[in-house]
N, C-alpha and C positions, 0 to 999 in steps of 0.2 A: 503493499500500500504505500503511494506516495503522497505526503502531506506539504502543501505550501503554506507557510506561516508569513503572513503580509503585516508588516507594521512600519510606522515612520515617525513616531515621536518619543520622546524620553519616557512619558508614563507608560506608553504601549511597550516599549522595550523591557522596562522594569517589570511589567506584569507578564510579559510573554518569554523572557529567557528561562525561567523555571519550567514553564511548559515545554519549551524546545528540548531542554534537558531531559525532561521525563519522557517525552516522546522518543528521543533518540535512544533511550534505554530499551524500548521495545524492539525485539529481533526483526520481526517482519514490517517494520514501518521504516521508510525512507524519509527524513525530514529535510526540507529544502526552505531557506528563508529569502525572503524579498523585502528589502527596505526602501521606502520611497524618499526617505530623508526629508520629510515634511519639516522637521526640525533638524537641522545638520548637526551643529555643534553639540547640542544637548543630547541628541540621540548617539553620538559617537562616545560620549563619555560613558554611558551604560553599556554599550557594545565592549568597550575596553575592559572594564571591571569584569564583566561576564565572560570575558574570552570568547565572544562569539563573533565570527567572521561571516558576515551575510554572504549568501551564494550569488544574489543578485541585488545591484545597488542603482536605483534609478536616479537618485540625486536630483530631485525634482525641486529643492528649495529655491525660492527666489525672494528678494526683498521686496516687501510690501505687496505681494500678489493678491489680488481679489479672491474671494471664496470661488466664485463662479471659474476664473481661469485655474485655480489650483485644482478643482473638481475635475474641470475637463482633461487637465494633463494626468491627474491620477487615473482616471477612468481608461483613457487611451493607453497610457504607459502599462498600467497592470494588465490591460486586455492583451497587449503584445507578449507580456511575459507568460500569461496563461495559455497562449497560443502556442508558446514553444514549449513550455513546461508539461502541459497536460496532466495536471495532478488530478489524484482521486478525490481530494478534499482540499479545501481551503479554510484556514483558520485566521480570523480577525478579533481583534480585542476592543472593547469600550466604545467610545464615541466619536472618534476622529473623522475627518474627511477621507483618511486613509482607509479606515475600517468600512465606512460607508460605501465608497468607491470599489474596494476590493470586493465586497459582498455583491455589488451590482454587477461588476464584470464577471464574477464567477456565475452569477446567475444568467446572464446572457449566453453563457456557454453550458448552462445546465450542470455545472459542477456543485457537488454539495457544500454547505458553508456551516462551519461551527463557529459560534459566537462566545468568546470569553467575556466574562462580566456582563451578561445579558440580564435585561429586565430592570435596570435602574431607570427610574422616572421621576422628575420633579412635577409634573402635570402642567408645566408652562412651556411652550415651545419657544419662547424667548429667553428662558433662564434655565439652565445654561445654554447660550446661543452660540453657535448652531448645534451644539452637542446633543441636545434633547432630540431634536428631529433625526439627526444622524443615527441614533440608536434605534429609532421607531422604524426607519427604513430598514435596517438589518434584520429586524424580528421577523417579518413575514417570509423572508428570503431563507433565514438560516433554518436547518432541520435538527441541529443540536443547540441547545441554550443552556450555557454553564451559568447559571444563576449564583451569585456569591453568597445570597442569603435567601431565607424563605419569603421575606417581604419582596425581593425581587422576583422570585417565582410567581408570588401572588399577582404581581403587576402584570406579568405576562399572561396569566390566567384570565385577567379582566380584559385582556385583548384577544381572547380565544386562541392563545397559543399555550397549548398544554403537551403536545407530543414532544418527546425528546428534550424536556426540560430537566436538568439535574441541578441540585443544590450542591454546590462543592466547596463553599467558602472562597475568599478572594486571593488570587494568586500573589497579590502585592504582600501578604503577610508570609509567604513562601520566600519571596525575595528579601524581605526585611531580615527573616531568621537567618537565610544564607549569608547575607551580607554582613551581619553582626558576627557570625561565626568566622567570616574571613578577617574581619577587623581584629578579632581576639587572637587569631593566629598570627596576624601581620599588622601590628599597630600602625606601621608606616604608611598603610593605605589611607589613614585619615589624619596625618600628621599636619596637614596643611592649615589646620584651624589651631594649632597650638599657641601661635602669636596673639590670635584675636582672643582665645580662652584665657590667656595670661591677662591681656589688657582688659578684658571684661570681668576678671576676677573680683568676686565680693559684691557684684550686682546680680539681681535676678534678670535673667535674659528672656526678652520676648522675641520669638522667631516669627518673622513676618514673610509671608509670600503672598504675592498678588499679581494677576495676569489676566482675569477674565475679561473677554471683549465687552461683556455687559456693564462693567465697572470702568470702561474708559470714559473720560471727559470728567463730568462733575463727580461721579463716583471715586474716580481715582484721586481727585483733588481732595475730597473729604477724607480719604484714607490717609493721605500724605499729612494733612493737617492734625488728624488724631494721632499719627505716630509721632510728630512733633511735640505734641502735649505729654504723650506717654514718656517719651525720652527726657522729658524736663524734670522728672522726679529723680531724686540724687541717688536712690538704691537700684535704679533700673537702667537696663541698656537694651536697644533694639538690635538684633542680629537680622540683617535683610539681604539675603541673596536676590540680586536684581535679575528680573526676568529682562532679556534683551530688547523687548518690543519698544519702538520710540514712544508709543503711547503710554507706557509707564517711566521710562527714563526720563523723558523731558518734564513731566509732571513732578517727579521727586527731586530732580536737579532743582527746579524753580521753588519748590517749597522747603524741602530739607537742607539743600546745599550741603555743606560739610558739618553738619551737626556732630558735635563730638562724641555724643552717646548713641549715634546711630551708625553701626558698623555696616555701610552698604558694600557689598562684595559681589564678585563675580558669581554666575550660577555654579552650584556645587555638583561635582560628581555625587553618585549615589552613596558611597562610603562616607564622604564628608557631611552629606545631608543627614545620614541616619546619626552621625555623631552630634550634629547641631541639634537634631531632635533630642538627644541625651542630655545636652548641656541645658537647654532652655527650661525655663519654669511653666511656660504655655506657649501655645501656637496659636497666631492671627493670621488667617488665611482665607483665600477665596478659592484655593484648590480643591479639587475632589479627592485626589490621593492622600493629601495629608490629614483628611477626615478619617481615614483608614488606618494609617501609619501611626500618627501620634499617640492613640489610645492603646496601641500595642506596647508603647513605652510607658504608659501612665501619665500621659500629658493631656491636659485639657485642651479642647480645641474650639476657638471662637471663629465662626464661619461668616465670612463679610458677603454675605449673599442672603437675598429674601426668600429664596426657595433652595432645596437640595434634593438631588437624586439619590442621596444616602441618608433616607429618613431613620434608619436603624440607629445611627450614632445618637441623633437627637433623642430618639426614644428611650436609649440605653442610658442616656446621661453623659456620655463621652464628648458630645458636641452641642453646641448652641448656635442657633441662627441669630445673627445679630444686624443684618444689612450693612449699609455703608453710610448711615448718619454719623456725622462726627462725633457728637455728644454721647451718642449710644455706644460707639467703640470705645471712647475712652471710658465711660462709665462701667462697662462691662469688664474691660481689662483691669481698672482699679478694683472692682470688686474680688476678682480672683488674687490680685495682689495683696488685698488687705483682709479678706475674709477666710480664715482657716478652713472653716467648715464647708463653705461653698467650694473652695479649691479641692478638698478631699474628697467631696461627693463626685466630683467630675473625674479626678485623677484614679479613684478606686473604682469606678463603674465598669462592668464587664464589657471588653470589646467584642462586639457582635460580628466581625468581620472574618473570623476563621482560626483555623489551628495550625496552619503552616503546611497542610498537606493537600491543598486544592489541586496543584499541578498533577499529583499522582492519580487523584481521582479522574481528572480530565483524560489523561493519558490512557487510563483504564477503559473509559467510555469509547474513546476514539478507536482504541485497538480491537475491542469487543463488538464494534458495530451498533453501538447504543443499547447494549445488554448491561445492566449494572444493577 
């Protein structure tokens, strides 16, 4: 059986490299990987630490390309790969333009599609945008749906997708455990944060990540002003790996400048990001993956969005939706800094996103042809 795994962004690579590894261990499966390089530099960081060399690299990243141009290039580029490779199955992950285009190109050729991290829904097609619709497009195409939680499986059932649905846990927890073990074996993988850790020693660190398209503009400005207020506290520092998108960088440059308590750094490779999560007191983010990763390390997550396709974390108490209002962001961060009971309630809540064995379950289903 020949499997083609298609991905193009850093989060996809993180969540799929354990799946590629698990599939490669199955004797009768040949695994081929195709990267679109939708995010070139950030993707390459993950490939390097995972020791994964793609079989096909489409290298489709362009600066500031529109979503329609990106989608057209992805669809035709992946289509040409499928014509050459003729796989028995395609695997895509999550909610990216690569995942949506990969599934659609496979459908045009009647190639079965498996969807890793299926069933996440916010209920609002513009939040997250365009990811919510990307996921919904993949659902009716796929015949195998690897839902990370029962909540995700229930969301699929509400859309009449019930066949081939398997609750596996989220593969990001597999990646996190694997990476922590690697760092324990070889601490040099994450020593790039040593100087910053020393500089911020004695302060409680708020780890910030922000990059969502729906927060560009006024939302990003409010986030920047909130960060400035948070960093003004004597006992607090902000660690801020900056997403390279100009819509983020330009706003932060204008509002934060060279604030001494804000460590604005280049995007972190995965080992360094896991170490940053370990160093921080809490995470302030609009990212999806951080909502899953931080609770695995006992770190509360404040989500700067109005909706989330990961409601399990909110229900479990590991995450809280706070939107992008400046005053609300500041208030919620200060509560977790000052109220020990509120902090403990979030830090000790059960992480609902898996046990670190999701990739093994996925490989078993793919190998057994939907029998599990």
